[in-house]
C-alpha positions in Angstrom: -63.9 160.1 207.0 -65.5 163.2 208.7 -69.3 163.2 208.7 -71.3 165.0 205.7 -72.1 168.6 205.9 -73.5 171.1 204.0 -70.6 173.6 203.8 -72.0 177.4 202.6 -70.6 180.8 202.0 -71.8 184.0 200.7 -70.4 186.1 197.9 -70.9 189.7 196.4 -72.5 189.7 193.1 -74.2 192.4 190.6 -77.6 191.5 191.8 -76.8 191.5 195.5 -75.0 189.1 198.1 -75.7 184.9 196.9 -75.5 182.5 199.4 -73.6 179.3 197.7 -73.9 175.3 199.4 -72.3 172.6 198.6 -72.5 168.6 200.0 -69.0 167.0 199.4 -68.1 167.7 195.6 -71.2 168.9 194.5 -73.4 172.1 194.8 -76.6 172.1 196.3 -77.7 176.3 197.0 -77.4 179.4 195.4 -79.7 181.9 196.7 -80.3 185.2 197.3 -78.7 186.1 200.7 -80.5 189.2 201.6 -84.4 187.8 200.6 -85.4 185.7 203.3 -87.5 183.7 201.0 -84.3 182.6 198.6 -81.2 181.4 200.6 -81.8 181.4 204.4 -85.0 179.5 203.8 -83.5 176.9 201.4 -80.6 176.8 203.5 -83.2 175.6 206.6 -84.8 173.4 203.8 -81.4 171.5 202.5 -80.8 171.0 206.5 -84.3 169.5 207.5 -84.5 167.2 203.7 -80.5 166.0 204.4 -80.8 166.1 208.2 -77.2 167.4 208.0 -75.7 170.4 209.7 -74.4 173.3 208.0 -71.5 175.6 208.7 -69.5 178.0 207.1 -66.1 177.3 205.3 -65.2 177.1 201.9 -64.3 174.0 199.8 -63.4 173.9 196.0 -66.8 173.3 194.6 -67.4 176.6 196.4 -64.8 178.5 195.2 -65.3 176.8 191.5 -68.8 178.0 191.7 -67.9 181.8 192.7 -65.3 181.8 189.8 -67.9 180.6 187.5 -70.5 183.3 188.6 -67.9 185.9 188.1 -67.5 184.9 184.6 -71.3 184.7 184.1 -71.9 188.0 185.6 -69.1 190.0 183.6 -70.3 188.5 180.4 -67.5 186.2 179.9 -69.5 182.9 180.1 -72.9 181.6 179.0 -73.1 178.2 180.8 -72.0 176.7 184.1 -70.1 173.6 184.4 -70.8 172.7 187.8 -71.4 169.3 190.1 -75.3 169.9 190.7 -76.9 168.4 193.3 -80.1 169.8 194.3 -82.3 168.4 196.6 -86.4 168.0 196.2 -88.8 165.7 195.0 -89.0 163.5 191.5 -91.4 166.6 190.0 -89.2 169.3 191.2 -85.9 167.6 189.8 -87.4 166.9 186.4 -88.6 170.7 186.2 -85.3 171.6 187.2 -83.6 169.3 184.5 -86.2 171.3 181.9 -85.0 174.2 183.0 -81.2 173.6 182.7 -82.3 173.1 178.6 -83.6 176.2 177.9 -80.3 178.5 176.2 -78.5 181.7 177.7 -80.5 184.7 176.5 -83.6 182.4 175.6 -87.2 182.7 177.4 -90.0 180.1 178.0 -93.8 180.3 179.7 -94.6 178.6 182.4 -96.9 176.5 179.9 -94.1 175.8 178.2 -92.6 174.6 180.8 -95.4 172.3 181.6 -94.9 171.0 178.6 -91.4 170.2 178.4 -91.5 167.7 181.8 -94.3 165.9 179.9 -97.4 167.7 181.9 -98.5 170.3 179.8 -101.7 170.9 182.5 -99.4 171.2 185.0 -98.8 174.8 185.1 -98.9 175.9 188.1 -96.9 172.8 189.9 -94.3 173.7 187.5 -94.3 177.4 188.6 -94.2 176.3 192.3 -91.0 173.7 191.5 -89.2 176.3 189.6 -89.9 178.6 192.6 -88.1 176.1 194.9 -85.2 175.7 192.5 -82.3 175.6 195.1 -79.8 176.8 192.5 -80.5 180.2 191.4 -78.7 181.7 188.2 -76.8 178.1 188.1 -80.3 177.1 187.2 -82.0 178.7 185.2 -85.5 179.8 186.9 -85.3 183.3 185.9 -85.5 182.2 182.2 -89.4 181.2 182.6 -91.9 184.4 182.1 -95.3 184.7 181.8 -97.5 183.6 178.7 -98.5 187.5 178.0 -94.5 188.1 178.3 -94.8 189.7 181.6 -91.9 188.6 183.9 -94.1 186.2 186.3 -92.9 185.6 189.3 -89.4 185.1 191.1 -87.8 184.6 194.8 -85.8 187.8 194.4 -88.5 190.3 193.3 -88.8 191.7 189.5 -85.8 193.8 189.5 -83.5 191.1 190.1 -85.3 188.9 187.4 -85.2 191.6 184.9 -81.3 192.3 185.7 -80.7 188.1 185.0 -82.5 188.7 181.6 -81.0 192.3 180.7 -77.5 190.7 181.4 -78.7 188.2 179.0 -79.6 190.4 176.4 -83.8 189.3 176.6 -86.1 192.0 175.9 -88.7 191.9 178.4 -92.1 194.0 177.7 
């Protein structure tokens, strides 16, 4: 059996190139390849956390993720059905699971996110965990906005967040 490795590739999307990464048959990375704070940093973090080498390549899960992302961006799909393996702390894992409960076309505030994970006073920590999401778009961190309705932060910038929310039909003030 070959030693585990993080296999990654870059695909084009309407919001810029996305880097996808997988370990075995599970997706562990979907990030914005042309933003220093996103995919390149996430890939380096994954390598550090797992101790695994990373190699550019192809795999069945990467191909399926690319197909589902194309369907999402074309408006043919509102959800993803992929084996996911986001790597993070227990708190981050709880936050990322909560993000997956936000329906397509809806948003919640950072405070509501903190409440969903059972830590209503941990708004800032929930926001930081949201920002550390290694599976952008697929785990919909873009659906979390500020309490006043403004976009809040986003690793790929506010224009990309606005585009993702517009794709989902969300009106943002």
